[in-house]
Backbone as a printed PyTorch tensor [residue, N CA C, xyz], in Angstrom:
tensor([[[ 16.4280,   3.3780,  13.9410],
         [ 15.6440,   2.4520,  14.7380],
         [ 15.7200,   1.0750,  14.1000]],

        [[ 16.1290,   0.0950,  14.8310],
         [ 16.2020,  -1.2630,  14.3310],
         [ 14.8550,  -1.9370,  14.4700]],

        [[ 14.5360,  -2.7570,  13.4960],
         [ 13.2890,  -3.5120,  13.5250],
         [ 13.6130,  -4.9600,  13.2540]],

        [[ 12.9570,  -5.8290,  13.9480],
         [ 13.1240,  -7.2610,  13.7690],
         [ 11.7550,  -7.8100,  13.4050]],

        [[ 11.6890,  -8.5530,  12.3020],
         [ 10.3980,  -9.0860,  11.8530],
         [  9.6970,  -9.8750,  12.9530]],

        [[ 10.4350, -10.4360,  13.8930],
         [  9.7970, -11.2180,  14.9590],
         [  9.0140, -10.3210,  15.9220]],

        [[  9.3070,  -9.0200,  15.9510],
         [  8.5730,  -8.1180,  16.8390],
         [  7.4050,  -7.4390,  16.1170]],

        [[  7.2090,  -7.8030,  14.8780],
         [  6.1320,  -7.2310,  14.0730],
         [  5.1110,  -8.3150,  13.8050]],

        [[  3.8430,  -7.9720,  14.0010],
         [  2.8350,  -8.9370,  13.5980],
         [  1.8910,  -8.2990,  12.5950]],

        [[  1.2070,  -9.1440,  11.8590],
         [  0.3830,  -8.7230,  10.7340],
         [ -1.0280,  -9.2280,  10.9520]],

        [[ -1.9950,  -8.3770,  10.6220],
         [ -3.3920,  -8.7850,  10.7430],
         [ -4.2490,  -7.9150,   9.8510]],

        [[ -5.4850,  -8.3470,   9.6580],
         [ -6.4450,  -7.5690,   8.8850],
         [ -6.8540,  -6.3360,   9.6810]],

        [[ -7.2010,  -5.2860,   8.9660],
         [ -7.6950,  -4.0690,   9.6000],
         [ -9.0490,  -4.3390,  10.2210]],

        [[ -9.2740,  -3.7140,  11.3650],
         [-10.5700,  -3.7300,  12.0320],
         [-11.1490,  -2.3180,  11.9500]],

        [[-12.4710,  -2.1710,  12.0210],
         [-13.0590,  -0.8290,  11.9280],
         [-12.4630,   0.1700,  12.9310]],

        [[-12.1010,  -0.2800,  14.1110],
         [-11.5270,   0.6220,  15.1280],
         [-10.1270,   1.1230,  14.7740]],

        [[ -9.5080,   0.5440,  13.7490],
         [ -8.1430,   0.9180,  13.3630],
         [ -8.0810,   2.1450,  12.4640]],

        [[ -9.2110,   2.6140,  11.9630],
         [ -9.1720,   3.6260,  10.9180],
         [ -8.4340,   4.8990,  11.3180]],

        [[ -8.6270,   5.4010,  12.5080],
         [ -7.9580,   6.6370,  12.9160],
         [ -6.4460,   6.4700,  12.8590]],

        [[ -5.9350,   5.3360,  13.3340],
         [ -4.4910,   5.0910,  13.3170],
         [ -3.9730,   4.8660,  11.8990]],

        [[ -4.7620,   4.1900,  11.0650],
         [ -4.3640,   3.9930,   9.6690],
         [ -4.3230,   5.3450,   8.9640]],

        [[ -5.3410,   6.1660,   9.1890],
         [ -5.3600,   7.5190,   8.6080],
         [ -4.1070,   8.2940,   8.9990]],

        [[ -3.7410,   8.2580,  10.2650],
         [ -2.5750,   9.0030,  10.7540],
         [ -1.2930,   8.5230,  10.0700]],

        [[ -1.1300,   7.2090,   9.9420],
         [  0.0470,   6.6470,   9.2670],
         [  0.0990,   7.1260,   7.8220]],

        [[ -0.9950,   6.9710,   7.1160],
         [ -1.0240,   7.3350,   5.6970],
         [ -0.7520,   8.8210,   5.5160]],

        [[ -1.3900,   9.6680,   6.3130],
         [ -1.1860,  11.1070,   6.1660],
         [  0.2680,  11.4930,   6.4200]],

        [[  0.9040,  10.8800,   7.4170],
         [  2.2920,  11.2460,   7.7130],
         [  3.2180,  10.8240,   6.5720]],

        [[  2.9940,   9.6540,   5.9990],
         [  3.8460,   9.1930,   4.9030],
         [  3.5650,  10.0110,   3.6400]],

        [[  2.3060,  10.2950,   3.3700],
         [  1.9500,  11.1060,   2.1980],
         [  2.6010,  12.4780,   2.2950]],

        [[  2.4950,  13.1220,   3.4430],
         [  3.0470,  14.4650,   3.6020],
         [  4.5600,  14.4860,   3.3900]],

        [[  5.2450,  13.4490,   3.8440],
         [  6.6990,  13.4510,   3.7480],
         [  7.2180,  12.9840,   2.3970]],

        [[  6.6050,  11.9520,   1.8280],
         [  7.1810,  11.3280,   0.6360],
         [  6.4110,  11.5860,  -0.6500]],

        [[  5.1100,  11.7230,  -0.5760],
         [  4.3060,  11.8540,  -1.7910],
         [  4.1280,  13.3130,  -2.1750]],

        [[  3.6660,  14.1180,  -1.2490],
         [  3.3100,  15.5020,  -1.5450],
         [  4.4510,  16.3220,  -2.1490]],

        [[  5.6830,  16.2290,  -1.6600],
         [  6.7300,  17.0990,  -2.2020],
         [  7.0180,  16.8890,  -3.6930]],

        [[  6.7410,  15.7080,  -4.2460],
         [  7.1060,  15.4430,  -5.6300],
         [  5.9790,  15.5730,  -6.6280]],

        [[  4.8020,  15.9340,  -6.1980],
         [  3.6690,  15.9880,  -7.1140],
         [  3.0640,  17.3740,  -7.1740]],

        [[  2.2270,  17.5710,  -8.1740],
         [  1.5530,  18.8590,  -8.3380],
         [  0.5200,  19.0450,  -7.2360]],

        [[  0.0960,  20.2710,  -7.0380],
         [ -0.9650,  20.5430,  -6.0580],
         [ -2.2210,  19.7670,  -6.4010]],

        [[ -2.5320,  19.6710,  -7.7040],
         [ -3.7020,  18.9110,  -8.1470],
         [ -3.5600,  17.4320,  -7.7520]],

        [[ -2.3770,  16.8790,  -7.9710],
         [ -2.1330,  15.4770,  -7.6310],
         [ -2.2250,  15.2190,  -6.1450]],

        [[ -1.6440,  16.1070,  -5.3590],
         [ -1.6950,  15.9630,  -3.9000],
         [ -3.1420,  16.0330,  -3.4210]],

        [[ -3.9140,  16.9760,  -3.9470],
         [ -5.3170,  17.1150,  -3.5500],
         [ -6.1220,  15.8720,  -3.9290]],

        [[ -5.8920,  15.3530,  -5.1260],
         [ -6.6120,  14.1510,  -5.5690],
         [ -6.2540,  12.9590,  -4.6890]],

        [[ -4.9660,  12.8450,  -4.3620],
         [ -4.5430,  11.7190,  -3.5380],
         [ -5.0850,  11.8420,  -2.1190]],

        [[ -5.0400,  13.0480,  -1.5740],
         [ -5.5540,  13.2380,  -0.2120],
         [ -7.0540,  12.9560,  -0.1490]],

        [[ -7.7710,  13.2090,  -1.2410],
         [ -9.1960,  12.8680,  -1.2880],
         [ -9.3650,  11.3530,  -1.2330]],

        [[ -8.4970,  10.6350,  -1.9340],
         [ -8.5410,   9.1680,  -1.9310],
         [ -8.3230,   8.6060,  -0.5310]],

        [[ -7.4540,   9.2440,   0.2460],
         [ -7.1090,   8.7250,   1.5740],
         [ -7.7230,   9.5510,   2.7000]],

        [[ -8.7820,  10.2750,   2.4000],
         [ -9.4390,  11.1150,   3.4140],
         [-10.0090,  10.2670,   4.5460]],

        [[-10.1340,  10.8880,   5.7080],
         [-10.7130,  10.2020,   6.8750],
         [-12.0750,   9.6240,   6.5020]],

        [[-12.3010,   8.4110,   6.9060],
         [-13.5600,   7.7290,   6.6210],
         [-13.5140,   6.8690,   5.3700]],

        [[-12.5490,   7.1310,   4.5030],
         [-12.5090,   6.4000,   3.2330],
         [-12.0930,   4.9410,   3.4010]],

        [[-11.2100,   4.6520,   4.3520],
         [-10.7610,   3.2710,   4.5250],
         [-11.9020,   2.3710,   4.9770]],

        [[-12.6660,   2.8470,   5.9390],
         [-13.7810,   2.0370,   6.4340],
         [-14.7750,   1.7780,   5.3230]],

        [[-15.0740,   2.7860,   4.5100],
         [-16.0220,   2.5970,   3.4100],
         [-15.5130,   1.5640,   2.4160]],

        [[-14.2510,   1.6720,   2.0290],
         [-13.6910,   0.7050,   1.0700],
         [-13.5670,  -0.6750,   1.7120]],

        [[-13.2390,  -0.7090,   2.9880],
         [-13.1410,  -1.9640,   3.7330],
         [-14.4980,  -2.6750,   3.7360]],

        [[-15.5710,  -1.9030,   3.9300],
         [-16.9280,  -2.4690,   3.9450],
         [-17.3260,  -3.0220,   2.5830]],

        [[-16.7610,  -2.4770,   1.5080],
         [-17.1060,  -2.9460,   0.1690],
         [-16.2350,  -4.1220,  -0.2680]],

        [[-15.3780,  -4.6010,   0.6180],
         [-14.6220,  -5.8110,   0.3200],
         [-13.1510,  -5.6220,   0.0490]],

        [[-12.6330,  -4.4040,   0.1570],
         [-11.1940,  -4.2380,  -0.0200],
         [-10.4650,  -4.8990,   1.1460]],

        [[ -9.3870,  -5.5510,   0.8170],
         [ -8.5270,  -6.1770,   1.8120],
         [ -7.5780,  -5.1130,   2.3510]],

        [[ -7.4920,  -4.9780,   3.6680],
         [ -6.5270,  -4.0690,   4.2780],
         [ -5.7570,  -4.8590,   5.3190]],

        [[ -4.4580,  -5.0200,   5.0790],
         [ -3.5780,  -5.7010,   6.0300],
         [ -2.7100,  -4.6640,   6.7270]],

        [[ -2.4540,  -4.9250,   8.0060],
         [ -1.6550,  -4.0110,   8.8110],
         [ -0.4030,  -4.7000,   9.3380]],

        [[  0.6480,  -3.9210,   9.5030],
         [  1.8520,  -4.3500,  10.2080],
         [  1.8660,  -3.5720,  11.5190]],

        [[  2.0710,  -4.2910,  12.6200],
         [  1.9750,  -3.6710,  13.9410],
         [  3.2210,  -4.0130,  14.7530]],

        [[  3.7630,  -2.9990,  15.3990],
         [  4.8990,  -3.1710,  16.2910],
         [  4.6020,  -2.4120,  17.5800]],

        [[  4.7350,  -3.0850,  18.6910],
         [  4.4960,  -2.4770,  20.0030],
         [  3.1500,  -1.7500,  20.0490]],

        [[  2.1140,  -2.4330,  19.5680],
         [  0.7320,  -1.9200,  19.5640],
         [  0.5320,  -0.6740,  18.7070]],

        [[  1.4400,  -0.4170,  17.7680],
         [  1.3270,   0.7350,  16.8820],
         [  1.3100,   0.2550,  15.4340]],

        [[  0.3850,   0.8070,  14.6450],
         [  0.3300,   0.4610,  13.2220],
         [  1.4960,   1.1580,  12.5340]],

        [[  2.3670,   0.3630,  11.9220],
         [  3.5570,   0.9060,  11.2670],
         [  3.5370,   0.6940,   9.7620]],

        [[  2.5740,  -0.0750,   9.2820],
         [  2.4690,  -0.3170,   7.8500],
         [  1.0650,  -0.7570,   7.4920]],

        [[  0.6860,  -0.4880,   6.2450],
         [ -0.6350,  -0.9100,   5.7740],
         [ -0.5840,  -1.1610,   4.2730]],

        [[ -1.3870,  -2.1140,   3.8460],
         [ -1.5550,  -2.3980,   2.4290],
         [ -3.0420,  -2.5720,   2.1740]],

        [[ -3.5450,  -1.8690,   1.1710],
         [ -4.9400,  -2.0220,   0.7690],
         [ -4.9680,  -2.6200,  -0.6320]],

        [[ -5.8150,  -3.6350,  -0.8110],
         [ -5.9420,  -4.2960,  -2.0980],
         [ -7.4090,  -4.3080,  -2.5070]],

        [[ -7.6840,  -3.8930,  -3.7500],
         [ -9.0530,  -3.9370,  -4.2580],
         [ -9.2230,  -5.1540,  -5.1690]],

        [[-10.3920,  -5.7170,  -5.1060],
         [-10.7500,  -6.8760,  -5.9450],
         [ -9.7780,  -8.0450,  -5.8050]],

        [[ -9.0290,  -8.0780,  -4.7290],
         [ -8.0470,  -9.1430,  -4.4880],
         [ -7.0910,  -9.3170,  -5.6670]],

        [[ -6.7670,  -8.1640,  -6.3290],
         [ -5.8620,  -8.2400,  -7.4710],
         [ -5.1020,  -6.9520,  -7.7570]],

        [[ -5.4440,  -5.8670,  -7.0710],
         [ -4.7770,  -4.5850,  -7.3500],
         [ -4.4420,  -3.8740,  -6.0360]],

        [[ -3.1610,  -3.5810,  -5.8370],
         [ -2.7360,  -2.8420,  -4.6500],
         [ -3.1200,  -1.3840,  -4.8430]],

        [[ -3.9740,  -0.9100,  -3.9610],
         [ -4.4410,   0.4700,  -4.0140],
         [ -3.4980,   1.3770,  -3.2360]],

        [[ -3.0910,   0.9340,  -2.0550],
         [ -2.2210,   1.7280,  -1.1860],
         [ -1.2480,   0.8060,  -0.4540]],

        [[ -0.0330,   1.2890,  -0.2660],
         [  0.9740,   0.5790,   0.5260],
         [  1.8500,   1.6370,   1.1760]],

        [[  1.7940,   1.6880,   2.5060],
         [  2.5620,   2.6800,   3.2490],
         [  3.2310,   2.0330,   4.4440]],

        [[  4.4600,   2.4510,   4.7090],
         [  5.2060,   2.0190,   5.8920],
         [  5.7880,   3.2720,   6.5370]],

        [[  5.6420,   3.3610,   7.8560],
         [  6.1960,   4.4920,   8.6090],
         [  7.6850,   4.6430,   8.3120]],

        [[  8.1400,   5.8750,   8.2130],
         [  9.5220,   6.1720,   7.8220],
         [ 10.5540,   5.3700,   8.6170]],

        [[ 10.4220,   5.3140,   9.9160],
         [ 11.4080,   4.6280,  10.7600],
         [ 11.4820,   3.1250,  10.4820]],

        [[ 10.4800,   2.5770,   9.8210],
         [ 10.4360,   1.1370,   9.5640],
         [ 10.6130,   0.8000,   8.0880]],

        [[ 10.8870,   1.8020,   7.2580],
         [ 11.0810,   1.5330,   5.8360],
         [ 12.4030,   0.8220,   5.6010]],

        [[ 12.4610,   0.0840,   4.5090],
         [ 13.6360,  -0.6810,   4.0810],
         [ 14.0110,  -1.7640,   5.0830]],

        [[ 13.0000,  -2.3320,   5.7310],
         [ 13.2310,  -3.4130,   6.6860],
         [ 12.4010,  -4.6510,   6.3220]],

        [[ 11.8460,  -4.6710,   5.1060],
         [ 11.1040,  -5.8370,   4.6380],
         [  9.6240,  -5.8430,   4.9870]],

        [[  9.1240,  -4.7790,   5.5750],
         [  7.7220,  -4.7480,   5.9970],
         [  6.7940,  -4.6530,   4.7900]],

        [[  7.0950,  -3.7830,   3.8430],
         [  6.2640,  -3.6790,   2.6360],
         [  6.2810,  -5.0140,   1.8820]],

        [[  7.4480,  -5.6130,   1.8080],
         [  7.5700,  -6.9040,   1.1200],
         [  6.7270,  -7.9730,   1.8210]],

        [[  6.7330,  -7.9780,   3.1390],
         [  5.9500,  -8.9700,   3.8840],
         [  4.4550,  -8.6990,   3.7520]],

        [[  4.0530,  -7.4330,   3.7670],
         [  2.6380,  -7.1080,   3.5350],
         [  2.2130,  -7.5980,   2.1530]],

        [[  3.0620,  -7.3800,   1.1520],
         [  2.7520,  -7.8550,  -0.2010],
         [  2.6890,  -9.3750,  -0.2480]],

        [[  3.6660, -10.0280,   0.3440],
         [  3.7070, -11.4890,   0.3170],
         [  2.4450, -12.0830,   0.9320]],

        [[  2.0550, -11.5840,   2.0780],
         [  0.8560, -12.0980,   2.7520],
         [ -0.4060, -11.8030,   1.9480]],

        [[ -0.4850, -10.6310,   1.3520],
         [ -1.6480, -10.2740,   0.5450],
         [ -1.7460, -11.1520,  -0.6980]],

        [[ -0.6180, -11.3340,  -1.3640],
         [ -0.5900, -12.1770,  -2.5630],
         [ -0.9990, -13.6060,  -2.2100]],

        [[ -0.4800, -14.1080,  -1.1140],
         [ -0.8190, -15.4690,  -0.6740],
         [ -2.3280, -15.6070,  -0.4710]],

        [[ -2.9260, -14.6510,   0.1930],
         [ -4.3680, -14.6880,   0.4240],
         [ -5.1410, -14.5820,  -0.8870]],

        [[ -4.7390, -13.6690,  -1.7440],
         [ -5.4350, -13.4880,  -3.0260],
         [ -5.3550, -14.7510,  -3.8810]],

        [[ -4.2160, -15.3870,  -3.8810],
         [ -4.0560, -16.6120,  -4.6840],
         [ -4.8490, -17.7730,  -4.0980]],

        [[ -5.0220, -17.7900,  -2.7840],
         [ -5.8770, -18.8160,  -2.1660],
         [ -7.3300, -18.6060,  -2.5790]],

        [[ -7.7610, -17.3520,  -2.5710],
         [ -9.1400, -17.0330,  -2.9190],
         [ -9.4060, -17.1690,  -4.4130]],

        [[ -8.3740, -16.9860,  -5.2240],
         [ -8.5090, -17.0750,  -6.6690],
         [ -7.2950, -17.7880,  -7.2540]],

        [[ -7.3060, -19.1250,  -7.2550],
         [ -6.1520, -19.8780,  -7.7490],
         [ -5.7980, -19.5910,  -9.2140]],

        [[ -6.7420, -19.0500,  -9.9750],
         [ -6.5020, -18.7350, -11.3850],
         [ -5.8370, -17.3670, -11.5770]],

        [[ -5.6260, -16.6400, -10.5070],
         [ -5.0430, -15.3030, -10.5780],
         [ -3.6750, -15.3620, -11.2470]],

        [[ -3.4780, -14.5130, -12.2520],
         [ -2.2270, -14.5110, -13.0230],
         [ -1.2720, -13.3900, -12.6230]],

        [[ -1.8070, -12.3380, -11.9590],
         [ -0.9440, -11.2070, -11.5960],
         [ -1.6360, -10.3300, -10.5630]],

        [[ -0.8210,  -9.6170,  -9.8080],
         [ -1.2690,  -8.5430,  -8.9260],
         [ -0.7360,  -7.2640,  -9.5690]],

        [[ -1.5620,  -6.2340,  -9.6290],
         [ -1.1430,  -4.9870, -10.2540],
         [ -1.0530,  -3.8620,  -9.2320]],

        [[ -0.3720,  -2.8000,  -9.6280],
         [ -0.2490,  -1.5990,  -8.8030],
         [  0.0650,  -0.4270,  -9.7250]],

        [[ -0.3720,   0.7470,  -9.3490],
         [  0.0390,   1.9830, -10.0100],
         [  1.0220,   2.6550,  -9.0690]],

        [[  2.3030,   2.4510,  -9.3140],
         [  3.3540,   2.8870,  -8.3930],
         [  3.6940,   4.3600,  -8.5860]],

        [[  3.6820,   5.1020,  -7.4760],
         [  4.1320,   6.4890,  -7.5250],
         [  5.6360,   6.4860,  -7.8010]],

        [[  6.1630,   7.5930,  -8.3320],
         [  7.5970,   7.6240,  -8.6550],
         [  8.4990,   7.2610,  -7.4710]],

        [[  8.1420,   7.6920,  -6.2650],
         [  9.0010,   7.4070,  -5.1080],
         [  8.8840,   5.9630,  -4.6330]],

        [[  7.8900,   5.2120,  -5.0970],
         [  7.7110,   3.8160,  -4.6820],
         [  8.1460,   2.8270,  -5.7580]],

        [[  8.5010,   3.3150,  -6.9210],
         [  8.8470,   2.4520,  -8.0490],
         [  9.9400,   1.4460,  -7.6870]],

        [[ 11.0130,   1.9110,  -7.0960],
         [ 12.1250,   1.0240,  -6.7300],
         [ 11.7300,  -0.0240,  -5.7150]],

        [[ 10.9030,   0.3620,  -4.7510],
         [ 10.4540,  -0.5990,  -3.7350],
         [  9.6460,  -1.7130,  -4.3820]],

        [[  8.7480,  -1.3590,  -5.2850],
         [  7.9460,  -2.3840,  -5.9660],
         [  8.8260,  -3.2790,  -6.8460]],

        [[  9.8250,  -2.6950,  -7.4960],
         [ 10.7330,  -3.5150,  -8.3010],
         [ 11.4950,  -4.4970,  -7.4240]],

        [[ 11.8990,  -4.0740,  -6.2410],
         [ 12.5880,  -4.9610,  -5.3050],
         [ 11.6990,  -6.1420,  -4.9200]],

        [[ 10.4090,  -5.8900,  -4.7850],
         [  9.4500,  -6.9400,  -4.4150],
         [  9.2120,  -7.9000,  -5.5820]],

        [[  9.4690,  -7.4610,  -6.8160],
         [  9.2960,  -8.3280,  -7.9720],
         [  8.3280,  -7.8140,  -9.0230]],

        [[  7.7730,  -6.6220,  -8.8130],
         [  6.8760,  -6.0290,  -9.8000],
         [  7.7010,  -5.4900, -10.9680]],

        [[  7.1180,  -5.5330, -12.1590],
         [  7.7580,  -4.9650, -13.3370],
         [  6.7870,  -3.9950, -14.0180]],

        [[  7.3170,  -2.9250, -14.5990],
         [  6.4400,  -1.9810, -15.2960],
         [  5.7330,  -2.6610, -16.4630]],

        [[  4.4820,  -2.3110, -16.6510],
         [  3.7120,  -2.8360, -17.7870],
         [  3.4520,  -1.7420, -18.8180]],

        [[  3.6530,  -0.4870, -18.4150],
         [  3.4870,   0.6700, -19.2990],
         [  4.4250,   1.7610, -18.8090]],

        [[  4.5840,   2.7870, -19.6360],
         [  5.3650,   3.9550, -19.2310],
         [  4.5920,   4.7540, -18.1900]],

        [[  5.2980,   5.6670, -17.5260],
         [  4.6620,   6.5200, -16.5210],
         [  3.4740,   7.2640, -17.1300]],

        [[  2.4330,   7.4070, -16.3200],
         [  1.2170,   8.1170, -16.7270],
         [  0.9280,   9.2050, -15.7000]],

        [[ -0.0180,  10.0670, -16.0390],
         [ -0.4750,  11.0760, -15.0910],
         [ -1.9840,  11.1990, -15.2160]],

        [[ -2.6640,  11.1290, -14.0770],
         [ -4.1150,  11.2970, -14.0240],
         [ -4.4400,  12.2070, -12.8520]],

        [[ -5.2160,  13.2260, -13.0940],
         [ -5.5880,  14.1920, -12.0480],
         [ -4.3690,  14.7400, -11.3120]],

        [[ -3.2680,  14.9100, -12.0400],
         [ -2.0550,  15.4460, -11.4430],
         [ -1.2130,  14.4250, -10.6950]],

        [[ -1.6740,  13.1790, -10.6270],
         [ -0.9150,  12.1210,  -9.9350],
         [ -0.1100,  11.3270, -10.9630]],

        [[  1.1990,  11.2350, -10.7360],
         [  2.0800,  10.4600, -11.6110],
         [  2.2010,   9.0470, -11.0630]],

        [[  2.2090,   8.0590, -11.9810],
         [  2.3360,   6.6580, -11.5720],
         [  2.7990,   5.8090, -12.7480]],

        [[  3.3710,   4.6760, -12.4110],
         [  3.7740,   3.6860, -13.4090],
         [  2.9700,   2.4200, -13.1620]],

        [[  2.1670,   1.9730, -14.1360],
         [  1.4610,   0.6960, -13.9810],
         [  2.4770,  -0.4540, -13.9220]],

        [[  2.3070,  -1.3400, -12.9410],
         [  3.2250,  -2.4580, -12.7440],
         [  2.4360,  -3.7150, -12.4490]],

        [[  3.1030,  -4.8690, -12.6090],
         [  2.4450,  -6.1410, -12.2930],
         [  3.4610,  -7.0960, -11.6780]],

        [[  2.9570,  -7.9100, -10.7920],
         [  3.7020,  -9.0400, -10.2340],
         [  3.0300, -10.2590, -10.8270]],

        [[  3.7000, -10.8910, -11.7900],
         [  3.0970, -11.9970, -12.5340],
         [  3.4900, -13.3200, -11.9040]],

        [[  2.5400, -14.2750, -11.9750],
         [  2.7500, -15.6050, -11.4070],
         [  2.9360, -16.6140, -12.5330]],

        [[  3.6990, -17.6250, -12.2470],
         [  3.9350, -18.7110, -13.2260],
         [  2.6780, -19.5180, -13.4180]]])
């Protein structure tokens, strides 16, 4: 499936979007995250992205940006404290088309406007997302870690 950035628009999540965001995240988690992690890790991660969790975190001030094509949510990025990427998912058919990079770019731009002193954006990248984050410009800050069965590499996108 071909995607053209001109047919994709980006906006903040609205409370009515949660069901569609949940569906996107669950489909990507099931295909890409779950097969490579322990049962404990999958369970811990699914608890993090359980239905209702996005709205709760959204209400507490987490930034959630969406990528939308033909009235369908195809990508999402959640950022906590305007400095740490909590979640970044793009539907399989739209991966490797610059959508994750554009979600990051827009989020970073907003975070830097809100906090001009911001020196870096951080993320705990799952093993299958490590290369994507490196392509965007993130670099590892520590070796791979494991918490509650979830493997990740702490990374940062540092600003001059």
